[in-house]
C-alpha positions as a LaTeX table, in Angstrom:
\begin{tabular}{lrrr}
\hline
Residue & $x$ (\AA) & $y$ (\AA) & $z$ (\AA) \\
\hline
Unk1 & $-10.89$ & 28.00 & 14.86 \\
Unk2 & $-11.62$ & 24.56 & 12.90 \\
Unk3 & $-8.41$ & 24.96 & 11.02 \\
Unk4 & $-6.39$ & 25.26 & 14.35 \\
Unk5 & $-8.17$ & 22.36 & 15.92 \\
Unk6 & $-7.51$ & 20.07 & 12.77 \\
Unk7 & $-3.89$ & 21.20 & 13.15 \\
Unk8 & $-3.56$ & 20.33 & 16.49 \\
Unk9 & $-5.26$ & 16.76 & 16.01 \\
Unk10 & $-2.51$ & 16.26 & 13.19 \\
Unk11 & 0.19 & 17.54 & 15.89 \\
Unk12 & $-1.01$ & 15.02 & 18.22 \\
Unk13 & $-1.38$ & 12.13 & 16.08 \\
Unk14 & 1.94 & 12.69 & 14.55 \\
Unk15 & 3.07 & 13.08 & 18.23 \\
Unk16 & 1.25 & 9.71 & 19.20 \\
Unk17 & 3.24 & 7.64 & 16.21 \\
Unk18 & 6.87 & 9.07 & 16.84 \\
Unk19 & 6.06 & 7.77 & 20.81 \\
Unk20 & 5.13 & 4.78 & 19.55 \\
Unk21 & 7.76 & 3.90 & 17.14 \\
Unk22 & 10.18 & 5.36 & 19.65 \\
Unk23 & 9.06 & 2.53 & 22.26 \\
Unk24 & 8.87 & 0.07 & 19.45 \\
Unk25 & 12.48 & 0.72 & 18.26 \\
Unk26 & 14.36 & 2.04 & 21.03 \\
Unk27 & 12.25 & 1.11 & 24.39 \\
Unk28 & 13.01 & 4.18 & 26.50 \\
Unk29 & 15.75 & 5.65 & 24.59 \\
Unk30 & 16.13 & 8.59 & 22.19 \\
Unk31 & 15.43 & 8.23 & 18.40 \\
Unk32 & 18.72 & 8.79 & 16.47 \\
Unk33 & 18.30 & 11.74 & 14.36 \\
Unk34 & 18.77 & 9.04 & 10.77 \\
Unk35 & 15.34 & 7.62 & 12.25 \\
Unk36 & 13.31 & 10.42 & 12.38 \\
Unk37 & 9.72 & 10.16 & 11.31 \\
Unk38 & 7.78 & 12.29 & 8.43 \\
Unk39 & 4.69 & 13.95 & 10.04 \\
Unk40 & 3.03 & 13.98 & 6.52 \\
Unk41 & 3.77 & 10.27 & 6.03 \\
Unk42 & 4.71 & 8.06 & 9.17 \\
Unk43 & 6.01 & 5.09 & 7.08 \\
Unk44 & 8.36 & 7.29 & 4.89 \\
Unk45 & 12.28 & 7.33 & 6.56 \\
Unk46 & 14.79 & 9.93 & 6.14 \\
Unk47 & 17.24 & 9.14 & 3.25 \\
Unk48 & 20.38 & 10.72 & 2.17 \\
Unk49 & 22.09 & 11.07 & $-1.11$ \\
Unk50 & 25.51 & 11.90 & $-2.29$ \\
Unk51 & 25.85 & 15.60 & $-1.81$ \\
Unk52 & 24.64 & 15.75 & 1.76 \\
Unk53 & 20.98 & 16.21 & 0.97 \\
Unk54 & 18.13 & 14.04 & 3.09 \\
Unk55 & 14.68 & 13.55 & 2.16 \\
Unk56 & 11.75 & 11.52 & 3.47 \\
Unk57 & 11.42 & 8.38 & 0.94 \\
Unk58 & 11.04 & 4.85 & 0.45 \\
Unk59 & 13.27 & 2.40 & $-1.37$ \\
Unk60 & 12.09 & 0.64 & $-4.03$ \\
Unk61 & 14.00 & $-2.69$ & $-5.69$ \\
Unk62 & 13.43 & $-4.14$ & $-8.76$ \\
Unk63 & 14.32 & $-7.77$ & $-9.96$ \\
Unk64 & 15.04 & $-7.97$ & $-13.83$ \\
Unk65 & 15.30 & $-10.77$ & $-16.03$ \\
Unk66 & 18.71 & $-10.71$ & $-17.74$ \\
Unk67 & 17.74 & $-12.24$ & $-20.82$ \\
Unk68 & 14.09 & $-10.79$ & $-21.25$ \\
Unk69 & 15.22 & $-7.42$ & $-19.66$ \\
Unk70 & 11.65 & $-7.64$ & $-17.96$ \\
Unk71 & 10.91 & $-6.79$ & $-14.56$ \\
Unk72 & 10.06 & $-10.15$ & $-12.94$ \\
Unk73 & 9.42 & $-8.96$ & $-8.85$ \\
Unk74 & 9.45 & $-5.92$ & $-7.17$ \\
Unk75 & 9.39 & $-4.59$ & $-3.34$ \\
Unk76 & 9.48 & $-1.38$ & $-1.24$ \\
Unk77 & 11.15 & $-1.08$ & 1.63 \\
Unk78 & 11.72 & 1.40 & 4.63 \\
Unk79 & 15.70 & 0.57 & 4.35 \\
Unk80 & 17.73 & 3.03 & 2.89 \\
Unk81 & 20.72 & 0.91 & 1.65 \\
Unk82 & 20.45 & $-2.94$ & 0.22 \\
Unk83 & 21.75 & $-4.84$ & 3.22 \\
Unk84 & 18.45 & $-6.01$ & 4.13 \\
Unk85 & 16.90 & $-6.59$ & 1.27 \\
Unk86 & 18.24 & $-9.71$ & $-0.54$ \\
Unk87 & 15.81 & $-11.82$ & 1.18 \\
Unk88 & 12.73 & $-10.04$ & 0.67 \\
Unk89 & 13.66 & $-9.73$ & $-3.01$ \\
Unk90 & 14.36 & $-13.56$ & $-3.22$ \\
Unk91 & 10.65 & $-13.67$ & $-1.64$ \\
Unk92 & 9.07 & $-11.68$ & $-4.39$ \\
Unk93 & 10.77 & $-13.07$ & $-7.00$ \\
Unk94 & 9.43 & $-16.56$ & $-5.54$ \\
Unk95 & 5.69 & $-15.17$ & $-5.13$ \\
Unk96 & 5.71 & $-13.90$ & $-8.61$ \\
Unk97 & 7.55 & $-16.30$ & $-10.87$ \\
Unk98 & 6.75 & $-19.43$ & $-8.50$ \\
Unk99 & 10.35 & $-20.17$ & $-8.43$ \\
Unk100 & 13.85 & $-18.74$ & $-7.62$ \\
Unk101 & 16.59 & $-17.89$ & $-10.25$ \\
Unk102 & 19.40 & $-20.53$ & $-11.02$ \\
Unk103 & 21.63 & $-16.79$ & $-11.24$ \\
Unk104 & 21.49 & $-13.87$ & $-9.92$ \\
Unk105 & 24.05 & $-10.66$ & $-10.13$ \\
Unk106 & 23.43 & $-8.00$ & $-7.25$ \\
Unk107 & 25.95 & $-4.96$ & $-6.46$ \\
Unk108 & 28.12 & $-5.08$ & $-3.53$ \\
Unk109 & 25.44 & $-3.43$ & $-1.26$ \\
Unk110 & 23.65 & $-6.57$ & $-0.92$ \\
Unk111 & 27.30 & $-8.39$ & 0.15 \\
Unk112 & 26.97 & $-8.77$ & 4.10 \\
Unk113 & 27.11 & $-11.64$ & 5.38 \\
Unk114 & 23.62 & $-12.42$ & 6.08 \\
Unk115 & 22.75 & $-12.26$ & 2.41 \\
Unk116 & 25.56 & $-14.43$ & 1.55 \\
Unk117 & 24.39 & $-17.26$ & 3.72 \\
Unk118 & 20.87 & $-16.53$ & 2.16 \\
Unk119 & 21.94 & $-17.30$ & $-1.29$ \\
Unk120 & 24.01 & $-20.31$ & $-0.20$ \\
Unk121 & 20.74 & $-21.86$ & 1.30 \\
Unk122 & 18.91 & $-20.94$ & $-1.83$ \\
Unk123 & 21.20 & $-22.84$ & $-4.02$ \\
Unk124 & 21.46 & $-19.89$ & $-6.47$ \\
Unk125 & 24.56 & $-19.19$ & $-8.20$ \\
Unk126 & 25.33 & $-15.71$ & $-7.06$ \\
Unk127 & 27.34 & $-13.08$ & $-8.38$ \\
Unk128 & 28.15 & $-9.88$ & $-6.23$ \\
Unk129 & 30.22 & $-6.87$ & $-7.12$ \\
Unk130 & 32.50 & $-6.42$ & $-4.24$ \\
Unk131 & 34.60 & $-3.47$ & $-3.63$ \\
Unk132 & 38.38 & $-3.82$ & $-4.30$ \\
Unk133 & 40.18 & $-3.99$ & $-1.36$ \\
Unk134 & 43.77 & $-2.68$ & $-1.50$ \\
Unk135 & 46.37 & $-4.09$ & 0.71 \\
Unk136 & 49.90 & $-2.70$ & 1.74 \\
Unk137 & 52.26 & $-5.00$ & 3.47 \\
Unk138 & 55.10 & $-3.62$ & 5.29 \\
\hline
\end{tabular}
């Protein structure tokens, strides 16, 4: 009987976490399937891999010194992609190293406009790999 009561308490806590998150993120609207919450870890987010598999996880990011090949900063997020991760990465570098780098290189996941604006404001000489666009003129 105690086992059933413990299970029921866990289910109620998970339901409360879902309701609070739904209200916080969507204010009365249904939560998108991609924003589901794990009952075991309510802070983990559903993330996908190539090939169609999905799992609850966190995304970790590291910043590495190009010359010394050592990790100079790291941070963990709930975001599945890099689009919102440049400013937290810069903050982590500033907090750890006491200054921002003179140069930075990153992949195309960091390319959206907000990140470009943050880089421009920081004064960092940045190099972002971008997807090559093929244009056909008719």
